[in-house]
BADREN-55064 format. One line per 4 residues: their letters; for each residue y negated, x, z negated of C-alpha. Coordinates in Angstrom, 2 decimals. Each point is the difference from the previous one (the first is absolute). Layout:
<sites>
a> Y,X,Z; ...
</sites>
This chain:
<sites>
xxxx> 0.00,0.00,0.00; -2.67,2.43,1.23; -2.86,-2.53,-0.18; 0.68,-0.63,-3.68
xxxx> 0.20,3.74,-0.69; -3.31,0.58,1.75; -1.66,-2.84,-1.93; 1.35,1.38,-3.28
xxxx> -1.23,3.48,0.90; -3.44,-1.36,0.83; -0.14,-1.76,-3.38; 1.07,3.18,-1.80
xxxx> -2.62,2.08,1.81; -2.73,-2.56,-0.73; 0.82,-0.28,-3.71; 0.48,3.74,-0.60
xxxx> -3.19,0.85,1.89; -1.99,-2.61,-1.90; 1.28,1.29,-3.36; -0.76,3.60,0.95
xxxx> -3.43,-0.98,1.29; -0.68,-1.79,-3.29; -0.03,3.32,-1.86; -3.78,0.42,-0.25
xxxx> -0.57,3.69,-0.62; -3.78,-0.37,-0.32; 0.58,-2.22,-3.04; 2.77,2.20,-1.41
xxxx> -1.83,3.32,0.27; -3.33,-1.37,-1.21; 1.70,-1.44,-3.08; 1.94,3.19,-0.70
xxxx> -2.84,2.43,0.49; -3.00,-1.94,-1.29; 0.76,-1.67,-3.34; 1.89,-3.01,1.35
xxxx> -2.92,-0.96,2.27; 0.80,-2.65,2.62; -1.60,0.98,3.31; -0.40,-3.72,0.76
xxxx> -2.63,-0.23,-2.74; -2.12,2.76,1.54; -2.27,0.19,3.03; 1.00,-2.39,2.75
xxxx> 3.02,-1.20,-1.96; 2.33,1.06,2.81; 3.18,1.93,-0.82; -0.43,2.46,2.84
xxxx> -0.87,3.60,0.77; -3.70,-0.55,0.71; -0.62,-1.71,-3.33; 2.01,2.68,-1.83
xxxx> -2.11,2.75,1.57; -3.24,-1.84,-0.75; 0.81,-1.15,-3.52; 2.44,2.55,-1.43
xxxx> 0.05,3.22,1.98; 1.85,2.41,2.25; 3.09,0.66,-2.14; 1.13,-3.63,-0.13
xxxx> -1.14,-0.40,3.60; 2.24,2.79,1.29; 3.00,-1.35,-1.89; -0.68,-3.50,1.31
xxxx> -0.31,1.33,3.55; 3.29,1.90,-0.15; 2.10,-2.69,-1.65; -1.43,-3.04,1.81
xxxx> 0.46,1.79,3.30; 3.48,1.03,-1.08; 1.14,-3.51,-0.87; -1.11,-1.23,3.42
xxxx> 1.90,2.79,1.70; 3.09,-0.58,-2.14; 0.02,-3.72,0.78; -0.21,0.55,3.75
xxxx> 2.73,2.66,-0.06; 2.30,-2.23,-2.06; -0.61,-2.99,2.26; 0.73,2.04,3.10
xxxx> 3.20,1.47,-1.46; 1.32,-3.40,-1.10; -0.64,-1.53,3.42; 1.41,3.09,1.72
xxxx> 3.23,-0.45,-1.94; 0.33,-3.75,0.51; -1.07,0.39,3.63; 2.74,2.53,0.65
xxxx> 2.58,-2.31,-1.56; -1.29,-2.96,2.03; -0.29,1.85,3.31; -3.80,-0.08,0.13
xxxx> -2.05,2.52,2.05; -1.69,2.95,-1.78; -3.48,-1.57,0.03; 1.34,-2.80,-2.24
xxxx> -0.51,2.31,-3.00; -3.76,-0.18,0.56; 0.03,-3.69,-0.87; 1.14,1.01,-3.48
xxxx> -2.84,2.51,-0.20; -2.66,-2.56,0.95; 1.49,-2.57,-2.38; 0.05,2.51,-2.85
xxxx> -3.58,1.04,0.68; -1.20,-3.59,-0.08; 1.70,-0.86,-3.29; -0.94,3.29,-1.66
xxxx> -3.61,-0.84,0.82; 0.41,-3.53,-1.40; 1.43,1.52,-3.19; -2.90,2.42,-0.24
xxxx> -2.51,-2.83,0.32; 1.88,-2.51,-2.18; 2.06,2.13,-2.44; 2.53,-1.97,-2.01
xxxx> -0.17,2.56,-2.85; -3.78,-0.28,-0.44; -0.82,-3.69,0.15; -0.19,-0.08,3.81
xxxx> -3.35,1.83,-0.05; 0.20,3.21,1.97; -1.81,1.98,2.65; -0.84,-0.63,3.64
xxxx> 2.94,1.79,1.60; -1.84,2.74,1.89; 2.08,2.96,-1.19; 3.34,-1.75,0.31
xxxx> -0.90,-1.17,3.51; -1.08,3.54,0.96; 3.37,1.36,-1.11; 1.72,-2.78,1.91
xxxx> -1.88,0.91,3.19; 0.90,3.67,-0.31; 3.69,-0.81,-0.38; 0.00,-2.74,2.66
xxxx> -1.60,1.88,2.86; -2.13,3.14,-0.07; -2.06,-1.34,2.92; -1.09,-3.07,-1.96
xxxx> -0.79,2.12,-3.06; -2.04,2.46,2.09; -2.16,-2.77,1.44; -0.55,-1.70,-3.37
xxxx> -0.71,3.16,-2.01; -2.34,1.31,2.72; -2.00,-3.22,-0.11; -0.10,0.06,-3.79
xxxx> -1.14,3.64,-0.18; -2.66,-0.47,2.67; -1.42,-3.18,-1.54; 0.08,1.40,-3.53
xxxx> -1.61,3.28,1.10; -2.89,-1.95,1.50; -0.41,-2.76,-2.60; 1.60,1.37,-3.22
xxxx> 1.35,-3.55,-0.48; 3.75,-0.13,-0.60; 0.35,-3.74,0.57; -1.60,0.14,3.45
xxxx> 2.36,2.75,1.11; 2.99,-1.87,-1.44; -0.91,-3.28,1.71; -0.53,1.57,3.43
xxxx> 3.20,2.02,-0.34; 1.84,-3.22,-0.85; -1.46,-1.70,3.08; 1.35,2.82,2.16
xxxx> 3.60,-0.37,-1.23; 1.22,-3.06,1.97; -2.05,1.04,3.02; 1.39,3.54,0.18
xxxx> 3.48,-1.28,-0.89; -0.03,-2.28,3.04; -1.61,2.51,2.37; 2.29,2.92,-0.81
xxxx> 3.20,-2.02,-0.15; -0.70,-2.13,3.06; -1.48,2.50,2.42; 1.83,3.13,-1.13
xxxx> 3.27,-0.95,-1.71; 0.75,-3.14,2.04; -1.54,0.55,3.45; -0.12,3.80,0.38
xxxx> 3.13,0.99,-1.91; 2.02,-3.25,-0.01; 1.11,0.98,-3.51; -0.39,-3.44,-1.60
xxxx> 0.11,-3.63,1.19; -3.12,-2.15,0.22; 1.18,-2.07,-2.97; -0.18,3.12,-2.19
xxxx> -3.63,0.51,0.99; -0.94,-3.55,-0.96; 1.98,-0.11,-3.25; -1.43,3.27,-1.30
xxxx> -3.51,-0.99,1.10; 0.33,-3.22,-2.00; 0.98,2.09,-3.04; -3.00,2.26,0.65
xxxx> -2.31,-3.02,0.28; 1.26,-1.43,-3.31; -0.47,3.30,-1.80; -3.45,0.54,1.50
xxxx> -1.09,-3.56,-0.78; 1.11,0.30,-3.63; -1.90,3.26,-0.45; -3.15,-1.41,1.59
xxxx> 0.23,-3.19,-2.07; 0.20,2.09,-3.18; -3.26,1.64,1.09; -1.83,-3.32,0.46
xxxx> -2.44,0.71,-2.87; -0.65,3.45,1.45; -0.72,-1.62,3.36; -2.59,-2.27,-1.64
xxxx> -1.68,3.01,-1.60; 0.10,1.92,3.28; -1.72,-2.90,1.74; -2.83,-0.17,-2.56
xxxx> -0.28,3.78,-0.36; 1.07,0.30,-3.65; 3.38,1.71,0.42; 0.09,3.22,-2.04
xxxx> 0.65,3.45,1.39; 2.72,2.08,-1.65; -1.22,2.03,-2.97; 2.75,1.74,-1.96
xx> -0.07,-0.18,-3.80; -0.23,3.46,-1.60
</sites>
């Protein structure tokens, strides 16, 4: 019953990725290093790297960067391996494993934003999505990180770079996979392009929606530039 096995594997990947994503390292390290302080009570109230750097400092920021990025990478790797295994048993083509990677990335990001261990109040998913991009496809990561670096270098506003990088994800996912992988190389079917682009759109939309307050501040010119706490 390959269909049942695939469905069970998808459920396992989704649950494990969500639980791993729910480990909010910004909250953990801030509490451990700074007298049980909850990062969600400081600054913007967001449990993410930018607020840690602004409100707490570099030490907690570096730890948050490493571990939040790591959990995103671990989720994607685990999802890909699980789907690679079940795909081999079910006679699926090699690209089938990528579905597990996209699924894991999506649910790790959901866990990061709505962590079950911390009252469903987490971050915005930027670091976990960056790790996901790197493990999914270096081309997508290169486009997104280049946009982020360029925008941040000009504006010094993290949210603006994050939003524009998120916008690029489904666009670059479709363009690379359709015109290069599907048409030029014939490495994947058209259905793969559309399914993965839908995943990319969902992930991008969630990240942008979590930045809706930042978007309001960007529109009225009150969004803060990054200043690191010393």
